[in-house]
Backbone bond lengths (Angstrom), bond angles and torsions (degrees), N, CA, C in turn:
res aa  C-N    CA-C-N  psi(-1)  N-CA   C-N-CA  omega(-1)  CA-C   N-CA-C  phi
1 M - - - 1.464 - - 1.523 109.58 -
2 D 1.319 115.79 132.47 1.460 122.62 172.33 1.526 107.41 -89.89
3 F 1.343 118.29 129.01 1.460 120.88 -173.02 1.526 113.99 -91.51
4 E 1.318 118.55 -3.39 1.462 120.16 -178.69 1.523 110.50 -64.55
5 N 1.337 115.60 127.82 1.469 123.67 -179.54 1.519 113.45 63.85
6 R 1.308 117.63 16.03 1.473 121.18 173.55 1.528 109.21 -87.77
7 H 1.323 115.64 152.86 1.473 120.97 178.01 1.519 108.95 -102.18
8 V 1.334 115.45 123.74 1.460 121.81 -178.59 1.526 109.62 -117.54
9 I 1.316 117.34 126.64 1.467 123.19 174.52 1.520 107.76 -105.73
10 I 1.334 115.92 128.39 1.464 120.90 -178.52 1.521 109.57 -129.74
11 T 1.319 117.52 121.45 1.461 119.90 172.86 1.532 108.23 -87.66
12 G 1.327 115.64 153.27 1.455 118.88 -173.67 1.519 110.98 65.28
13 G 1.330 116.59 31.55 1.458 121.24 -171.53 1.509 115.65 -85.98
14 S 1.330 117.72 4.33 1.461 119.31 -177.49 1.518 113.17 -91.12
15 S 1.326 118.26 -7.45 1.465 120.14 -178.89 1.520 109.63 -160.85
16 G 1.324 115.26 171.19 1.456 121.70 170.93 1.512 115.15 58.50
17 I 1.330 115.54 -140.16 1.462 121.54 -176.77 1.523 110.84 -60.61
18 G 1.326 117.41 -41.22 1.462 120.82 -178.21 1.514 112.27 -60.35
19 K 1.334 117.36 -48.20 1.462 120.73 -179.69 1.523 111.01 -66.50
20 A 1.327 117.23 -42.41 1.465 120.15 179.86 1.526 110.95 -61.61
21 T 1.321 116.87 -39.72 1.466 120.92 178.28 1.520 110.56 -67.02
22 A 1.336 116.84 -40.96 1.467 120.87 178.09 1.524 110.94 -61.36
23 M 1.326 117.31 -43.14 1.461 120.75 -178.66 1.528 111.23 -66.60
24 L 1.315 117.20 -39.90 1.462 120.58 179.80 1.526 111.09 -66.42
25 L 1.327 116.43 -42.33 1.465 119.68 179.58 1.527 111.43 -70.39
26 A 1.329 117.49 -33.70 1.464 120.16 175.00 1.522 110.30 -63.16
27 A 1.329 116.66 -39.19 1.463 120.84 177.86 1.525 111.85 -64.94
28 Q 1.336 116.60 -19.32 1.463 121.03 179.49 1.524 111.85 -101.77
29 G 1.344 116.37 12.91 1.459 120.50 170.21 1.504 117.18 98.32
30 A 1.329 118.42 7.52 1.461 120.88 -176.76 1.526 111.97 -82.57
31 H 1.323 115.59 152.74 1.463 122.63 166.03 1.525 106.86 -85.53
32 I 1.328 117.15 137.08 1.464 120.85 -169.84 1.527 110.45 -121.86
33 S 1.325 115.89 134.07 1.470 122.60 168.83 1.527 107.05 -122.05
34 I 1.336 116.82 120.97 1.463 120.04 178.86 1.528 109.38 -113.45
35 I 1.317 114.91 142.52 1.465 122.93 -178.65 1.519 107.92 -126.17
36 A 1.325 116.60 130.58 1.457 122.10 175.61 1.518 107.78 -160.52
37 R 1.328 116.59 173.51 1.467 119.64 -173.80 1.529 113.61 -82.48
38 N 1.327 117.70 -34.70 1.459 121.53 -169.95 1.526 110.27 -94.79
39 A 1.345 116.74 114.18 1.465 121.51 -176.18 1.523 112.16 -63.21
40 A 1.337 117.92 -38.94 1.458 120.93 -179.34 1.529 111.16 -64.97
41 R 1.321 116.27 -43.63 1.465 119.12 178.27 1.520 111.26 -66.58
42 L 1.324 116.64 -35.81 1.465 120.32 176.37 1.524 110.80 -61.02
43 A 1.324 116.43 -44.75 1.467 120.17 -179.33 1.528 110.73 -62.40
44 A 1.326 116.75 -42.57 1.467 120.68 179.31 1.527 110.61 -64.98
45 A 1.330 116.80 -42.67 1.460 120.53 178.75 1.520 111.16 -64.90
46 C 1.330 116.39 -39.47 1.466 120.96 178.93 1.528 110.70 -58.13
47 A 1.336 116.36 -43.10 1.459 120.21 179.61 1.525 110.90 -62.44
48 E 1.330 117.52 -40.42 1.466 120.99 179.07 1.526 111.02 -67.23
49 I 1.321 116.69 -41.65 1.463 120.61 -179.43 1.525 110.35 -65.98
50 E 1.321 116.79 -39.65 1.471 119.94 177.52 1.523 111.03 -61.45
51 Q 1.330 116.95 -37.60 1.459 120.34 177.77 1.527 111.79 -66.12
52 A 1.340 116.23 -27.73 1.469 120.72 -177.75 1.520 113.26 -84.99
53 R 1.334 118.13 -9.14 1.465 121.00 -175.68 1.521 113.04 -58.95
54 A 1.325 115.02 148.72 1.461 120.13 173.82 1.524 111.04 -76.84
55 S 1.338 116.37 -24.26 1.465 121.33 -177.86 1.522 109.62 -148.93
56 S 1.318 116.18 144.26 1.466 120.43 177.69 1.522 111.84 -68.28
57 A 1.338 117.72 -12.41 1.468 121.06 177.94 1.525 111.91 -76.28
58 Q 1.320 117.02 -14.56 1.470 119.96 179.18 1.520 110.52 -71.58
59 R 1.333 115.98 139.52 1.454 121.34 -179.16 1.526 110.24 -95.55
60 V 1.329 115.72 137.37 1.460 122.37 173.84 1.519 107.56 -126.13
61 S 1.316 117.12 118.28 1.459 120.74 -178.32 1.524 110.09 -122.90
62 T 1.319 115.84 155.94 1.462 121.54 -179.55 1.524 109.80 -131.62
63 C 1.314 114.93 155.31 1.463 120.35 173.12 1.522 108.68 -148.63
64 A 1.326 116.07 124.76 1.462 120.63 176.22 1.524 108.71 -81.93
65 A 1.322 116.19 116.96 1.467 121.08 -178.68 1.516 108.95 -158.22
66 D 1.317 115.26 151.00 1.461 123.00 175.13 1.522 107.45 -97.84
67 V 1.346 117.34 107.45 1.459 119.14 -174.44 1.525 112.87 -75.27
68 S 1.330 117.68 -1.62 1.465 118.84 171.07 1.521 111.31 -79.52
69 V 1.335 116.92 -5.06 1.468 123.11 177.60 1.527 107.84 -112.11
70 N 1.316 117.30 119.15 1.460 121.18 -173.11 1.529 112.33 -59.58
71 A 1.324 117.79 -44.55 1.464 120.40 -177.11 1.523 111.31 -63.08
72 E 1.330 117.32 -39.92 1.461 120.56 178.65 1.525 111.11 -67.24
73 T 1.314 116.42 -38.86 1.462 120.58 179.45 1.517 110.77 -65.33
74 L 1.323 116.55 -44.19 1.462 121.03 179.29 1.524 110.57 -60.91
75 R 1.336 116.10 -43.28 1.475 120.35 178.01 1.521 110.83 -60.67
76 A 1.326 116.98 -45.33 1.461 120.69 -176.70 1.528 111.50 -66.69
77 V 1.324 116.80 -45.88 1.469 119.88 -178.31 1.521 110.60 -67.10
78 N 1.326 117.79 -42.84 1.460 120.46 178.10 1.521 111.20 -62.21
79 G 1.333 116.92 -37.26 1.466 120.58 177.16 1.518 111.27 -64.99
80 A 1.325 116.39 -41.43 1.469 120.25 178.55 1.525 111.08 -63.95
81 I 1.329 116.66 -40.09 1.469 121.19 179.15 1.527 110.44 -67.10
82 A 1.334 116.84 -40.70 1.460 120.01 178.76 1.523 111.25 -62.74
83 E 1.326 116.37 -34.28 1.471 120.47 -176.56 1.522 112.73 -84.79
84 N 1.335 116.42 -38.66 1.467 119.09 -170.93 1.526 114.62 -122.88
85 G 1.322 117.35 0.96 1.453 119.96 178.40 1.523 112.54 91.98
86 A 1.321 115.95 177.27 1.459 121.51 -179.17 1.525 109.99 -58.47
87 P 1.325 117.58 139.60 1.467 119.06 -178.47 1.518 112.44 -73.25
88 D 1.330 115.24 137.51 1.459 121.34 171.57 1.524 110.72 -88.67
89 V 1.333 115.59 -31.19 1.463 121.56 -179.73 1.519 108.60 -137.30
90 V 1.330 116.87 137.09 1.463 123.34 172.92 1.522 107.73 -124.60
91 V 1.327 115.95 124.85 1.468 121.52 178.18 1.523 108.04 -118.73
92 T 1.325 117.62 118.33 1.463 121.33 179.52 1.527 108.07 -97.48
93 S 1.336 114.99 99.87 1.460 120.88 -174.86 1.523 112.81 -113.15
94 A 1.334 118.06 -10.28 1.467 120.14 -179.26 1.523 110.04 -63.89
95 G 1.312 116.40 135.57 1.461 119.10 -179.63 1.512 112.21 -168.29
96 M 1.318 115.39 170.08 1.456 122.14 179.74 1.520 108.82 -147.18
97 V 1.333 115.32 154.56 1.463 120.08 177.20 1.519 108.01 -156.17
98 Q 1.311 115.16 138.79 1.464 121.46 172.23 1.525 107.26 -142.51
99 P 1.323 116.88 102.70 1.461 118.91 -179.55 1.526 111.68 -63.26
100 G 1.282 115.59 155.21 1.458 121.42 178.13 1.520 109.74 169.28
101 L 1.301 115.71 169.31 1.459 119.70 -179.59 1.520 110.70 -85.55
102 F 1.308 116.09 144.60 1.462 122.02 -177.93 1.523 111.18 -54.62
103 K 1.331 117.04 -41.19 1.460 120.70 -177.05 1.528 112.58 -68.33
104 D 1.327 116.50 -19.74 1.472 120.57 -175.96 1.523 113.84 -99.01
105 Q 1.332 118.22 -25.25 1.462 120.63 -173.70 1.525 111.21 -87.32
106 D 1.328 115.04 137.09 1.460 120.51 177.34 1.529 109.92 -68.79
107 V 1.318 115.58 150.92 1.463 120.16 -179.31 1.524 110.86 -63.61
108 E 1.337 117.04 -27.08 1.472 120.22 179.27 1.530 111.14 -59.94
109 W 1.347 116.53 -32.43 1.457 118.49 179.63 1.524 111.13 -67.53
110 Y 1.325 117.10 -34.83 1.464 121.00 176.99 1.533 109.92 -65.24
111 E 1.315 115.98 -39.72 1.463 120.25 178.64 1.521 111.30 -65.25
112 K 1.334 116.80 -45.14 1.473 120.45 -179.40 1.520 111.49 -63.68
113 T 1.335 116.46 -41.74 1.463 120.18 -178.28 1.522 110.90 -65.32
114 M 1.325 117.16 -45.03 1.464 119.86 178.21 1.526 110.63 -66.33
115 Q 1.320 117.07 -37.07 1.457 120.72 -178.91 1.525 111.20 -62.08
116 L 1.328 117.54 -43.75 1.461 120.20 -178.50 1.526 111.91 -81.57
117 N 1.310 117.11 -53.16 1.466 120.19 -171.75 1.518 112.94 -67.96
118 Y 1.336 116.23 -40.32 1.464 119.18 -178.10 1.529 112.24 -98.57
119 L 1.338 116.67 -59.56 1.460 118.21 -176.25 1.530 112.05 -67.04
120 G 1.342 117.39 -27.83 1.462 119.02 174.40 1.519 111.52 -59.31
121 A 1.339 116.63 -38.36 1.467 120.38 175.63 1.527 110.69 -69.26
122 V 1.327 116.57 -42.76 1.468 120.22 179.14 1.529 110.31 -59.08
123 Y 1.340 117.64 -47.99 1.467 121.04 -178.79 1.528 111.07 -60.76
124 T 1.337 116.29 -42.08 1.470 120.15 -178.36 1.519 111.05 -65.13
125 I 1.310 116.72 -46.06 1.464 120.63 -178.40 1.526 110.87 -66.79
126 K 1.344 116.55 -41.80 1.468 119.85 178.23 1.519 111.36 -59.68
127 A 1.347 116.87 -38.18 1.459 120.76 -178.66 1.527 111.79 -71.60
128 A 1.336 116.48 -37.30 1.463 120.50 -175.62 1.521 113.45 -85.29
129 L 1.323 117.19 -25.82 1.458 120.92 -168.89 1.531 115.09 -62.62
130 P 1.346 120.95 -40.99 1.467 118.26 -178.70 1.526 113.54 -55.03
131 A 1.333 117.28 -41.48 1.464 120.18 179.52 1.524 111.20 -67.84
132 M 1.324 116.80 -34.10 1.462 120.34 179.09 1.530 110.68 -72.27
133 L 1.332 115.92 -40.53 1.467 119.72 178.23 1.522 111.49 -65.08
134 A 1.332 116.39 -36.73 1.468 119.58 179.95 1.523 110.72 -62.74
135 R 1.326 116.57 -32.53 1.462 120.78 -179.57 1.523 112.03 -94.44
136 R 1.354 116.35 -12.02 1.462 123.11 178.59 1.534 111.70 56.70
137 S 1.326 115.21 46.10 1.459 120.02 175.44 1.518 108.91 -163.06
138 G 1.332 116.16 163.42 1.453 121.01 175.92 1.520 111.87 133.90
139 H 1.316 114.67 178.91 1.463 120.16 -179.70 1.521 109.26 -148.25
140 I 1.334 116.02 138.95 1.468 123.71 178.49 1.521 107.91 -118.56
141 A 1.342 116.65 128.99 1.466 121.25 177.12 1.521 108.89 -125.16
142 M 1.323 116.68 125.71 1.462 122.28 179.42 1.523 109.35 -109.83
143 I 1.333 117.09 131.95 1.456 121.22 -179.42 1.526 109.08 -87.37
144 S 1.328 115.67 107.60 1.455 121.30 173.61 1.525 108.25 -95.25
145 S 1.330 118.58 -130.55 1.457 121.32 -174.56 1.521 108.51 -177.06
146 G 1.337 117.05 163.62 1.454 119.25 167.38 1.514 110.74 -58.57
147 A 1.364 115.93 -27.05 1.463 121.48 176.08 1.521 112.01 -75.01
148 G 1.331 116.82 -1.40 1.461 120.95 171.55 1.513 111.89 -97.04
149 V 1.342 116.59 3.25 1.464 122.18 178.56 1.526 110.86 -112.85
150 L 1.348 116.01 -43.43 1.460 122.12 178.25 1.521 109.65 -129.87
151 G 1.323 116.76 136.67 1.461 120.34 175.20 1.518 110.62 -69.63
152 L 1.328 117.05 133.04 1.456 122.02 -175.63 1.527 111.31 -118.03
153 Y 1.298 115.69 143.82 1.468 122.37 177.68 1.525 109.30 -55.08
154 G 1.343 115.37 131.35 1.460 120.27 176.80 1.504 115.08 87.63
155 Y 1.347 117.64 -0.40 1.467 120.65 -176.96 1.528 111.68 -121.84
156 T 1.331 117.17 38.52 1.467 118.60 -176.80 1.522 112.69 -67.92
157 S 1.330 118.38 -23.70 1.470 119.51 176.27 1.524 111.89 -86.10
158 Y 1.322 116.85 -25.94 1.467 122.06 -173.41 1.531 112.21 -90.10
159 C 1.328 116.68 -46.59 1.468 119.84 -175.37 1.532 113.37 -54.86
160 P 1.338 120.19 -46.65 1.463 118.61 -178.14 1.525 113.49 -59.48
161 S 1.341 116.54 -35.46 1.467 119.03 -179.83 1.522 111.13 -67.40
162 K 1.324 117.69 -33.97 1.461 121.22 179.51 1.528 111.59 -81.28
163 F 1.339 117.41 -33.27 1.456 120.35 171.34 1.532 110.02 -61.57
164 A 1.332 116.79 -39.39 1.463 121.12 -179.11 1.526 111.15 -62.18
165 L 1.332 117.37 -38.98 1.462 120.35 178.07 1.526 110.95 -63.21
166 R 1.309 115.43 -38.64 1.472 119.54 178.02 1.524 110.60 -60.70
167 G 1.328 117.02 -44.93 1.457 120.41 178.70 1.510 112.52 -65.70
168 L 1.345 116.57 -40.91 1.469 120.79 178.03 1.520 110.30 -60.95
169 A 1.329 116.26 -45.06 1.460 119.87 -178.90 1.516 111.54 -63.53
170 Q 1.326 117.14 -42.05 1.461 120.14 -179.47 1.529 111.38 -63.27
171 A 1.329 116.58 -41.97 1.462 119.82 -179.83 1.531 111.17 -70.41
172 L 1.335 117.05 -41.53 1.465 120.88 -178.76 1.528 111.62 -66.68
173 R 1.320 116.85 -34.96 1.463 119.67 -178.11 1.522 111.08 -54.11
174 S 1.330 115.89 -46.89 1.469 119.67 -178.95 1.521 111.64 -69.03
175 E 1.333 116.42 -38.62 1.467 119.89 -178.66 1.525 112.55 -66.17
176 L 1.333 116.06 -39.73 1.465 119.86 -170.15 1.523 114.27 -93.66
177 K 1.323 117.79 -16.05 1.460 119.82 -178.12 1.522 112.78 -56.33
178 P 1.350 120.53 -43.57 1.462 119.57 179.51 1.526 113.52 -63.35
179 S 1.348 116.55 -18.74 1.468 120.53 179.50 1.520 112.63 -93.53
180 G 1.332 116.98 4.54 1.453 120.02 177.07 1.513 114.46 81.79
181 I 1.334 117.35 16.27 1.463 121.50 -178.43 1.521 108.73 -109.43
182 G 1.332 115.81 123.67 1.449 121.02 179.10 1.521 111.53 -87.75
183 V 1.312 115.70 155.22 1.471 122.04 179.11 1.525 108.34 -133.00
184 S 1.326 115.32 136.74 1.463 121.40 175.06 1.514 109.65 -130.97
185 V 1.322 115.50 151.61 1.460 121.74 169.77 1.522 106.29 -124.20
186 V 1.338 115.98 131.65 1.460 122.38 -170.93 1.521 109.68 -107.04
187 Y 1.337 116.04 134.58 1.461 121.86 -179.24 1.532 110.10 -118.78
188 P 1.331 117.45 85.98 1.464 118.67 174.33 1.529 110.88 -82.36
189 S 1.324 115.20 155.87 1.459 119.89 167.93 1.525 107.21 -85.85
190 D 1.324 119.10 -165.87 1.458 120.51 175.67 1.524 109.52 -57.77
191 V 1.329 115.60 135.94 1.464 121.55 -176.69 1.515 108.65 -121.73
192 D 1.318 116.11 138.66 1.461 122.28 -177.23 1.521 109.79 -75.89
193 T 1.320 116.41 87.28 1.458 123.27 -176.91 1.527 109.79 -133.17
194 P 1.339 117.44 166.24 1.469 119.26 174.13 1.526 112.69 -57.42
195 Q 1.331 116.55 -32.12 1.460 119.73 179.03 1.522 111.02 -64.41
196 L 1.337 117.02 -40.05 1.462 119.79 178.59 1.524 110.83 -64.11
197 A 1.331 116.50 -38.58 1.462 119.88 178.07 1.531 110.88 -61.05
198 E 1.334 116.76 -41.67 1.465 120.53 177.33 1.524 110.96 -67.84
199 E 1.317 115.37 -40.56 1.463 121.47 179.99 1.528 111.27 -59.29
200 N 1.333 115.69 -40.44 1.465 119.98 -177.51 1.531 112.73 -64.52
201 K 1.342 116.69 -21.00 1.463 120.12 -179.27 1.526 112.45 -69.36
202 T 1.321 117.37 -24.63 1.466 120.17 -174.93 1.524 113.11 -118.06
203 K 1.329 117.97 5.10 1.462 119.44 -178.95 1.519 110.85 -65.67
204 P 1.333 117.51 129.66 1.465 118.89 168.87 1.535 109.62 -60.27
205 E 1.314 116.59 154.18 1.459 119.75 -179.20 1.528 111.54 -57.91
206 E 1.326 116.80 -36.78 1.461 120.30 179.11 1.539 110.41 -60.99
207 T 1.328 115.87 -44.83 1.465 120.69 179.87 1.519 110.67 -65.10
208 R 1.319 116.25 -40.55 1.461 120.84 179.58 1.534 111.16 -58.61
209 R 1.321 116.08 -42.97 1.466 119.35 -179.49 1.523 112.29 -71.10
210 I 1.314 116.46 -37.89 1.464 119.96 -179.65 1.526 110.58 -65.78
211 S 1.331 116.79 -43.46 1.466 120.47 -174.85 1.517 112.87 -91.00
212 G 1.332 118.12 -6.36 1.456 120.57 -173.86 1.504 115.02 -88.00
213 T 1.328 117.87 7.07 1.461 119.92 -177.26 1.526 112.37 -80.56
214 A 1.324 118.63 -16.67 1.468 121.91 -179.07 1.526 109.51 -125.19
215 A 1.327 116.13 141.20 1.470 120.94 178.45 1.524 109.67 -71.75
216 P 1.342 117.90 142.73 1.462 120.36 177.86 1.528 111.20 -62.33
217 Q 1.319 116.41 147.11 1.460 121.28 176.96 1.519 110.66 -85.21
218 P 1.332 118.36 145.25 1.467 119.75 170.71 1.531 109.56 -64.16
219 P 1.329 118.66 144.92 1.471 119.92 179.77 1.522 112.81 -60.70
220 E 1.334 117.15 -27.59 1.462 120.17 179.58 1.523 111.79 -64.45
221 V 1.339 116.82 -32.67 1.471 120.62 177.63 1.524 110.08 -66.81
222 V 1.323 115.83 -43.32 1.465 119.83 178.55 1.527 110.27 -65.51
223 A 1.331 116.63 -40.58 1.467 120.67 178.74 1.524 111.19 -59.38
224 R 1.330 117.05 -41.39 1.469 119.61 179.22 1.527 110.63 -63.41
225 A 1.328 116.90 -38.78 1.467 119.96 177.89 1.526 110.67 -64.94
226 I 1.333 116.77 -40.97 1.470 120.83 179.83 1.520 110.66 -62.72
227 V 1.318 116.51 -50.21 1.468 120.91 -177.15 1.526 110.44 -63.49
228 S 1.329 117.09 -42.46 1.465 120.38 177.55 1.523 111.04 -63.00
229 G 1.332 117.18 -41.08 1.459 121.16 -179.76 1.509 113.00 -66.59
230 I 1.336 116.50 -40.36 1.465 119.74 177.55 1.524 109.99 -65.34
231 R 1.336 116.56 -43.86 1.458 120.10 -179.69 1.531 110.72 -58.53
232 A 1.329 115.99 -38.14 1.464 120.12 -178.79 1.521 112.92 -88.20
233 N 1.345 117.21 -0.01 1.467 122.46 -179.17 1.522 111.59 57.07
234 R 1.350 115.96 41.73 1.463 120.34 176.62 1.519 110.21 -83.13
235 F 1.327 116.28 140.47 1.461 119.62 178.54 1.523 110.78 -75.33
236 A 1.321 117.79 -54.42 1.466 121.82 -179.57 1.525 108.78 -97.57
237 I 1.334 115.91 122.06 1.461 121.53 -179.72 1.526 107.99 -117.48
238 S 1.320 116.52 120.33 1.464 121.85 179.43 1.513 109.17 -109.68
239 S 1.331 116.33 145.26 1.462 120.03 -175.16 1.518 112.60 -85.25
240 N 1.335 118.23 -15.00 1.463 121.39 177.31 1.529 109.00 -158.80
241 L 1.314 115.29 176.78 1.460 120.36 -176.86 1.525 111.59 -62.34
242 E 1.341 116.47 -39.77 1.466 120.52 -178.27 1.522 111.38 -60.72
243 M 1.345 116.21 -44.53 1.462 119.63 179.20 1.526 110.97 -66.87
244 G 1.322 116.58 -36.64 1.461 119.67 177.65 1.516 112.03 -62.78
245 L 1.327 115.56 -43.36 1.464 119.17 178.07 1.524 111.54 -67.33
246 L 1.343 115.60 -39.78 1.464 119.49 178.91 1.517 110.43 -60.09
247 K 1.327 116.95 -43.95 1.462 120.58 -179.60 1.525 110.93 -64.85
248 R 1.327 117.38 -45.25 1.458 120.69 -175.33 1.527 113.08 -73.73
249 L 1.337 115.65 -33.25 1.464 119.70 -171.52 1.521 112.57 -115.14
250 S 1.326 117.37 21.26 1.471 120.38 -172.05 1.526 112.46 -57.19
251 S 1.320 117.82 -38.99 1.474 119.53 -178.08 1.522 111.43 -67.62
252 L 1.350 116.46 -29.92 1.461 120.15 178.31 1.528 111.21 -82.63
253 I 1.330 115.79 -35.08 1.461 121.09 -176.67 1.528 112.01 -76.66
254 E 1.332 117.02 -27.55 1.468 120.68 -171.93 1.528 113.49 -53.02
255 P 1.342 120.72 -46.78 1.476 118.55 178.99 1.535 112.37 -60.14
256 A 1.331 116.74 -40.40 1.465 119.91 179.35 1.529 110.70 -66.59
257 M 1.338 116.92 -40.05 1.462 120.10 178.39 1.518 111.06 -65.44
258 N 1.330 116.75 -40.16 1.470 119.58 177.33 1.531 110.77 -61.30
259 W 1.348 116.11 -43.04 1.464 119.78 177.46 1.526 110.79 -61.61
260 Y 1.343 115.78 -43.78 1.464 119.77 -178.87 1.532 111.00 -63.41
261 M 1.339 117.17 -46.78 1.467 119.93 -179.66 1.524 111.01 -63.10
262 D 1.332 117.14 -41.01 1.471 120.22 178.38 1.528 111.00 -62.33
263 S 1.338 117.02 -38.81 1.463 119.74 179.72 1.516 111.34 -68.82
264 V 1.334 117.43 -36.79 1.468 120.48 177.15 1.517 110.42 -66.03
265 V 1.332 116.87 -46.04 1.468 120.51 179.39 1.522 110.56 -59.57
266 A 1.337 117.13 -42.34 1.462 120.79 178.38 1.526 110.80 -64.65
267 G 1.322 117.37 -37.01 1.459 121.10 178.51 1.510 112.31 -65.74
268 V 1.335 116.91 -41.07 1.464 120.70 176.74 1.525 110.33 -63.50
269 A 1.328 116.84 -41.17 1.470 120.67 178.53 1.528 110.79 -60.77
270 R 1.326 117.24 -41.69 1.462 120.55 178.07 1.526 111.61 -64.82
271 D 1.321 116.11 -40.94 1.472 119.94 179.25 1.518 111.57 -65.12
272 R 1.322 116.50 -37.56 1.475 119.43 177.54 1.512 110.66 -66.87
273 A 1.331 115.55 -44.55 1.463 119.43 -179.01 1.534 111.89 -62.97
274 A 1.336 115.53 -31.16 1.469 119.66 -179.66 1.531 112.70 -88.09
275 G 1.338 115.92 0.72 1.464 119.27 178.73 1.508 114.26 77.56
276 R 1.328 117.88 17.32 1.465 119.96 -179.41 1.524 112.96 -85.85
277 L 1.343 117.13 -6.87 1.465 121.41 177.63 1.525 108.41 -121.27
278 K 1.338 115.26 146.00 1.467 119.19 177.66 1.521 109.48 -78.34
């Protein structure tokens, strides 16, 4: 897909992967519509995206909306379509995560996480799809995670929402292919974003050790993988070699990962018992 003069709608577009993807696509000539909750952050992101444009004729629009609420999502997507036309690309990047142990987290947190991470994507795609079907073209990319391939210690509220996106993408791919609409699911590793900084504040020590073996990727690296994957109409898009192997070999890797996580958890327990942890 050539992105020049294409209309791209991105949720979670005010920061992190969403903003980086918007800036990269703007540099390749696309018109950009970003949706996020915070109006001030949207305005700041809009200014950065405008600076990245290939041409001043490209349109960059914003809408403050909570995509975990269907009515707000419909309003935002319809507004973007009215301003910039039917979307050629939809990227669902809005998400939330708060690590913690299942026994400690309230059930309301599980509801909120599923509402934003999974249903937020469903609401966005449902709102955008009629215009895409009418034109019989376009591409949808959903941001999942390595936690959407293997369940990880400390992510019992997060993993199911990312697994759900994987299932949605797989089912939609078959449904939409005859209509000329491509579908991708994206598997980034840890990404150096404000969300990761917040996430690190509540990570159990076990989770910190399990996920701390690899340095976080810059969001621009993930954005390049997304844009390249959409251009090539790839279904599974991985942000690095490790994520690619995890996706392809997850059934083989799972026993080894379970052993590794169990050994880390046991190590943390020993350190606590010996007084080496606060």
